[in-house]
C-alpha positions in Angstrom: 77.3 -33.9 -82.7 74.4 -35.0 -80.4 74.9 -37.8 -77.8 71.9 -40.1 -77.8 72.1 -42.9 -75.2 70.0 -45.9 -74.0 68.7 -45.8 -70.5 66.9 -48.1 -68.1 63.4 -46.7 -68.5 60.7 -47.0 -65.9 57.6 -48.5 -67.4 54.1 -49.4 -66.1 53.8 -53.2 -65.4 51.2 -54.5 -67.9 49.3 -56.3 -65.1 48.7 -53.0 -63.2 46.2 -51.6 -65.8 45.7 -51.1 -69.4 48.3 -48.5 -70.5 45.5 -46.2 -71.8 44.3 -45.8 -68.3 47.6 -44.4 -66.9 49.1 -42.2 -69.7 48.3 -38.5 -70.1 48.9 -35.7 -72.5 51.9 -33.3 -72.1 51.5 -31.2 -68.9 51.1 -27.8 -70.7 48.0 -28.8 -72.7 46.1 -30.3 -69.8 43.2 -28.2 -68.4 42.2 -28.4 -64.8 39.0 -30.3 -65.8 41.0 -32.8 -67.9 43.4 -33.3 -65.0 40.6 -34.3 -62.7 39.3 -36.7 -65.4 42.7 -38.3 -65.9 43.3 -38.7 -62.1 40.0 -40.4 -61.8 40.9 -43.1 -64.4 43.5 -44.8 -62.2 45.3 -44.2 -59.0 48.6 -44.3 -60.7 47.8 -42.2 -63.7 50.9 -40.3 -64.9 49.2 -36.9 -64.4 49.5 -37.4 -60.6 53.2 -36.9 -60.9 53.4 -34.7 -64.0 50.9 -32.2 -62.6 50.9 -33.1 -58.8 48.7 -31.4 -56.3 49.8 -30.4 -52.8 48.7 -32.6 -49.8 47.4 -29.9 -47.4 46.3 -32.3 -44.7 49.8 -34.0 -44.7 51.7 -30.8 -45.0 53.5 -31.9 -48.2 54.0 -29.6 -51.2 53.1 -30.8 -54.7 56.8 -31.7 -55.4 57.1 -33.9 -52.3 53.8 -35.5 -53.4 55.2 -36.4 -56.8 58.4 -37.8 -55.3 56.6 -39.9 -52.8 54.3 -41.3 -55.5 57.2 -42.2 -57.8 58.9 -43.9 -54.9 55.9 -45.9 -53.9 55.0 -46.9 -57.5 58.5 -48.4 -57.8 58.3 -50.1 -54.4 55.0 -51.7 -55.3 56.2 -52.6 -58.8 53.6 -50.4 -60.4 56.4 -49.1 -62.5 59.5 -51.3 -63.1 62.9 -50.5 -64.5 64.1 -52.1 -67.6 66.8 -54.8 -67.0 69.1 -53.4 -69.7 69.7 -49.9 -70.9 67.4 -49.4 -73.9 66.1 -47.1 -76.6 62.4 -46.9 -77.1 61.1 -46.7 -80.7 57.8 -44.8 -80.6 55.1 -44.6 -83.2 52.0 -42.4 -83.3 49.2 -43.1 -85.8 46.5 -40.6 -86.2 42.9 -41.3 -87.3 43.7 -40.8 -90.9 46.4 -43.5 -90.7 49.4 -41.1 -91.0 52.3 -42.2 -88.8 55.1 -40.5 -87.0 57.9 -42.8 -85.9 60.7 -41.7 -83.7 62.8 -43.0 -80.9 63.0 -42.1 -77.2 66.4 -42.0 -75.6 68.7 -39.8 -73.4 69.8 -36.8 -75.4 73.1 -35.2 -74.4 73.2 -31.6 -73.3 76.2 -29.5 -74.1 78.4 -28.7 -71.1 77.9 -25.2 -69.7 79.6 -22.7 -72.0 79.9 -25.1 -74.9 78.1 -24.7 -78.3 75.0 -27.0 -78.3 74.1 -29.4 -81.1 70.4 -29.0 -80.0 68.9 -26.0 -81.8 65.7 -24.5 -80.4 63.7 -23.5 -83.5 61.2 -21.1 -81.9 61.3 -18.3 -79.4 59.3 -18.9 -76.3 56.8 -16.8 -74.5 57.6 -16.0 -70.8 56.5 -18.8 -68.6 57.5 -19.6 -65.0 60.4 -22.1 -65.2 60.6 -22.7 -61.4 57.7 -25.2 -61.5 59.4 -27.7 -63.8 62.7 -27.1 -62.2 61.3 -27.8 -58.7 59.7 -30.9 -60.0 63.0 -32.2 -61.6 64.9 -31.4 -58.4 62.5 -33.3 -56.2 61.8 -36.3 -58.4 65.2 -36.5 -60.2 63.3 -37.9 -63.2 62.4 -36.9 -66.7 58.6 -37.6 -66.7 57.9 -36.6 -70.3 60.1 -36.4 -73.3 61.0 -33.2 -75.1 60.6 -33.6 -78.9 63.6 -33.2 -81.2 63.9 -33.3 -85.0 67.0 -35.0 -86.4 68.5 -33.3 -89.5 70.1 -36.6 -90.5 68.4 -37.8 -93.7 67.2 -41.4 -93.6 67.7 -41.8 -89.8 64.1 -43.3 -89.4 65.3 -46.5 -91.0 67.7 -47.1 -88.1 64.8 -47.7 -85.6 62.0 -49.2 -87.7 60.3 -51.4 -85.0 57.7 -53.1 -87.2 59.2 -56.6 -86.8 58.6 -56.9 -83.1 55.5 -56.6 -80.8 55.3 -53.3 -79.0 55.7 -53.4 -75.1 52.8 -50.9 -74.8 50.0 -50.1 -77.2 47.2 -47.6 -76.5 44.7 -45.3 -78.1 44.3 -41.8 -76.6 41.1 -39.8 -76.2 41.6 -38.4 -79.7 41.8 -41.8 -81.3 45.6 -41.6 -81.9 47.4 -44.8 -81.5 50.6 -44.8 -79.4 53.0 -47.8 -79.6 56.4 -48.2 -77.9 59.0 -50.8 -78.2 62.1 -51.5 -76.0 65.4 -52.0 -77.9 68.4 -53.2 -75.9 70.5 -55.0 -78.6 73.9 -53.2 -78.3 74.5 -53.1 -82.1 71.1 -51.7 -82.8 71.5 -49.1 -80.1 74.9 -48.1 -81.4 73.6 -47.9 -85.0 70.8 -45.5 -83.9 73.2 -43.5 -81.8 75.6 -43.1 -84.7 72.8 -42.1 -87.0 71.5 -39.4 -84.7 75.1 -38.2 -84.0 75.7 -37.3 -87.6 73.6 -34.1 -87.6 72.1 -31.6 -85.2 68.8 -32.0 -83.5 66.2 -29.2 -83.8 64.0 -28.8 -80.8 60.4 -29.0 -81.9 58.5 -29.2 -78.6 59.4 -28.9 -75.0 61.5 -25.7 -75.1 60.8 -25.0 -71.4 61.6 -28.5 -70.3 64.9 -28.3 -72.3 65.8 -25.0 -70.6 64.8 -26.6 -67.2 67.2 -29.5 -67.9 70.0 -27.1 -68.8 69.4 -25.1 -65.5 69.4 -28.4 -63.5 72.6 -29.5 -65.2 74.3 -26.3 -64.3 73.2 -26.6 -60.6 74.5 -30.2 -60.4 77.8 -29.4 -62.0 78.2 -26.3 -59.7 77.5 -28.6 -56.7 79.8 -31.5 -57.6 82.9 -29.9 -58.9 81.8 -29.9 -62.6 81.6 -33.7 -62.7 79.6 -35.2 -65.5 76.6 -37.4 -64.8 73.0 -38.3 -65.6 72.1 -34.6 -65.3 73.9 -34.1 -68.6 71.2 -35.8 -70.5 67.4 -35.3 -71.0 64.8 -37.7 -72.2 63.9 -36.9 -75.8 61.7 -38.3 -78.5 63.7 -37.7 -81.7 62.0 -37.9 -85.1 63.5 -37.3 -88.5 63.0 -33.7 -89.9 61.1 -35.0 -92.9 57.7 -34.3 -94.6 57.0 -38.1 -94.2 57.2 -38.0 -90.5 55.8 -34.7 -89.4 52.4 -33.0 -89.2 53.0 -29.3 -88.7 50.0 -27.1 -88.0 49.5 -23.4 -87.6 48.7 -21.7 -84.4 45.9 -19.1 -85.0 45.2 -15.9 -83.1 42.0 -14.6 -81.7 41.8 -10.9 -80.7 39.6 -9.4 -78.0 39.3 -6.0 -76.2 39.5 -3.7 -79.3 37.6 -0.5 -78.7 33.8 -0.4 -79.4 33.2 0.6 -82.9 36.7 -0.1 -84.1 36.6 -1.2 -87.8 39.2 -3.9 -87.9 38.6 -4.9 -91.5 39.1 -1.3 -92.7 42.1 -0.8 -90.6 43.8 -3.8 -92.2 43.7 -2.2 -95.6 46.9 -0.4 -95.0 48.8 -3.8 -94.9 46.6 -6.1 -97.0 44.3 -6.3 -99.9 41.3 -7.5 -97.9 39.0 -9.7 -100.0 35.7 -10.9 -98.7 35.4 -14.6 -99.1 31.9 -15.2 -97.8 30.2 -16.3 -94.6 32.6 -17.9 -92.1 31.0 -21.3 -92.5 32.7 -24.7 -92.9 32.7 -24.5 -96.6 34.4 -21.2 -96.9 36.9 -21.9 -94.2 37.7 -25.2 -95.8 38.2 -23.5 -99.2 40.5 -21.0 -97.6 42.6 -23.7 -95.9 42.8 -25.8 -99.1 44.1 -22.7 -101.0 46.7 -22.2 -98.2 45.5 -18.7 -97.6 46.0 -16.2 -94.7 42.6 -15.2 -93.5 40.6 -13.1 -91.2 37.2 -13.9 -89.6 35.3 -11.0 -88.2 31.5 -10.3 -87.7 30.6 -13.7 -89.1 32.4 -13.1 -92.4 35.7 -14.5 -93.7 38.2 -12.5 -95.6 41.3 -13.4 -97.6 44.3 -11.3 -96.6 46.8 -10.6 -99.4 49.9 -8.8 -97.9 51.2 -5.7 -99.6 54.7 -5.8 -100.8 55.8 -3.1 -98.3 54.7 -5.0 -95.2 56.4 -8.2 -96.5 59.6 -6.2 -96.9 59.1 -4.7 -93.4 58.9 -8.0 -91.6 61.9 -9.4 -93.4 60.7 -13.0 -93.6 57.9 -15.1 -95.1 56.3 -16.3 -91.7 52.7 -15.4 -91.0 53.5 -15.3 -87.3 55.9 -12.4 -87.9 53.5 -10.7 -90.2 50.5 -10.8 -88.0 52.6 -9.9 -84.9 53.7 -6.7 -86.8 50.1 -5.8 -87.7 48.8 -6.5 -84.2 51.4 -4.2 -82.7 49.9 -1.3 -84.6 46.4 -1.9 -83.5 44.8 -0.2 -80.4 45.3 -2.0 -77.1 43.9 -5.6 -77.2 44.4 -9.1 -75.9 45.6 -12.0 -78.1 45.0 -15.7 -77.5 46.6 -18.6 -79.3 44.4 -21.3 -80.8 45.6 -24.7 -82.0 42.9 -25.3 -84.7 40.5 -23.4 -86.8 37.6 -25.1 -85.0 39.0 -23.9 -81.6 39.3 -20.4 -82.9 35.7 -20.4 -84.3 34.4 -21.9 -81.0 36.1 -19.0 -79.1 34.3 -16.4 -81.4 31.0 -18.2 -80.9 31.4 -17.9 -77.1 32.4 -14.3 -77.1 36.0 -15.0 -76.3 37.3 -13.0 -79.3 36.2 -10.3 -81.6 38.1 -11.7 -84.6 40.4 -14.5 -85.6 43.5 -14.5 -87.8 43.9 -17.9 -89.4 47.5 -18.5 -90.2 49.2 -20.8 -92.7 51.4 -23.6 -91.4 55.1 -23.4 -91.9 56.8 -26.1 -94.1 59.4 -28.6 -93.0 61.7 -26.8 -95.5 61.3 -23.5 -93.7 62.0 -25.2 -90.3 65.2 -26.7 -91.8 66.3 -23.4 -93.3 65.8 -21.5 -90.1 67.6 -24.2 -88.1 70.6 -24.2 -90.5 70.9 -20.4 -90.0 70.5 -20.9 -86.2 67.6 -18.5 -86.2 64.5 -18.9 -84.0 61.1 -18.5 -85.4 58.7 -16.2 -83.4 56.7 -17.7 -80.5 53.8 -19.9 -81.3 54.6 -20.4 -85.0 54.3 -24.1 -85.2 52.1 -26.8 -83.7 53.4 -30.4 -84.0 50.9 -33.2 -83.6 50.0 -35.8 -82.4 51.7 -35.2 -79.0 53.6 -38.1 -77.3 52.0 -39.3 -74.1 53.5 -38.9 -70.7 53.7 -42.3 -69.0 54.8 -44.5 -71.9 58.3 -44.4 -70.3 60.0 -42.4 -67.5 63.7 -41.8 -67.1 65.1 -41.7 -63.5 68.4 -39.9 -63.1 69.2 -42.2 -60.2 69.2 -45.6 -62.1 72.7 -46.8 -63.1 
C-alpha cells in the first residue's frame, strides 16, 4: 500500500511578503502573459523557479537559473526549512464556500519493476517530458505537488486542521482561498500515514510530473547501485476520493478547420438524435447544463445530442470523452482544442477560434472509482479537477535530511 511520509518542507518566511504575492498556479495552466504578471508581483514569486527563463547575458540555461534562485532564496532566508519533518494539511475554499481538504506529503514511488499503488486514472496526450525532468535534475526539488485521490473511506478525518491556525493563508486571483498547516506531531503523522496506506491512491492531476518522478527515480537508482533514497518519493497533495471533497468538471472540445460548407449538424445525425434547443445564450446553455446533457453549439444555435444505441455499443463505455473522440475521428480533417469551461468554449467561438463546440458532461466520482478499481485509464482530457493547488505553498527539497 502507498507510503506517505513527512518531510522538511521549504516555506516562504512570512516577513518576506504576503503569501499571495509569491504563489502561482500549476505550471501547465500559466500563459506567457500570466507568467509575466506573476513575475512582476515579487522578485521571489514561485513562477520564477517553476517556469524559469534563461539568462542569455549570463550564459545560464533556464534550469541553472532555477537552481541558482532556489539556492539564493535559502541562503537569504526567503524560504526556510521546517525544523521537523511535517505533513501539510491543505484546504481550498472556492467562492461558493465549497471546500476541498487534503494533505501534502511525500508519496512513495514503487521500485522499478514493482506494481505501483499509485493508479493513473487518465491517459495523457503526448507532451515533452524532458523539460520537467531537466528541472528536477537541476533543482533536486519537487516544486509543485501532484494530486492524488485516496480510496480509503473517511481518511479526511485523520488530517482535519481546523483547531489550529494555518501557517499560510491566501486568496488567489480567482477568489479561491488557500490555507496550509504544518503538522509535525509523530502520532498524528503516523495516523495519517496509516490511513493513507490502507488503500491505493488514484492520480488525479500531475500525470506528467509523476512520470517525470518515476524517470528520475530510475536514473538515480541506476547511478547508485539501486540504493533507495529521497528520489523514491514525490510531493503529493492527497485528497479523499469522495463527492464531499471533489469538484470534477468536464473538458469541452472546440472544432476548427472543417471544410467550407460542411454541415456538421446534419453529419451528426448518423450518431445522435440532434434536437435544437434554441439560441446558444446563457439561458439555454444553463438549462442544458442543469439537465446534465451532452450538447453541441454551432452557428449560434445549441443542440441536444442524444446518442443512438449503436454508437454507445461501439464505444464500449459511458464516457462522453470516448463517444466524442469516436465521432470526431469520422469527420473530415480538422483541429480540436480542449476548453476547461463552457464560457471558455463560447469565448473561443466568438473570437473565431472554433466553428463548433461539443459540451461534455462531467464524470462522477463513482465512475472514477470504478475505472480505478479495474485499473483502466479514462481517455485523455476527460476530467478537470478544481480548484488547483498553488505552487509555492510548500516546496520539497530532495537534499534535506
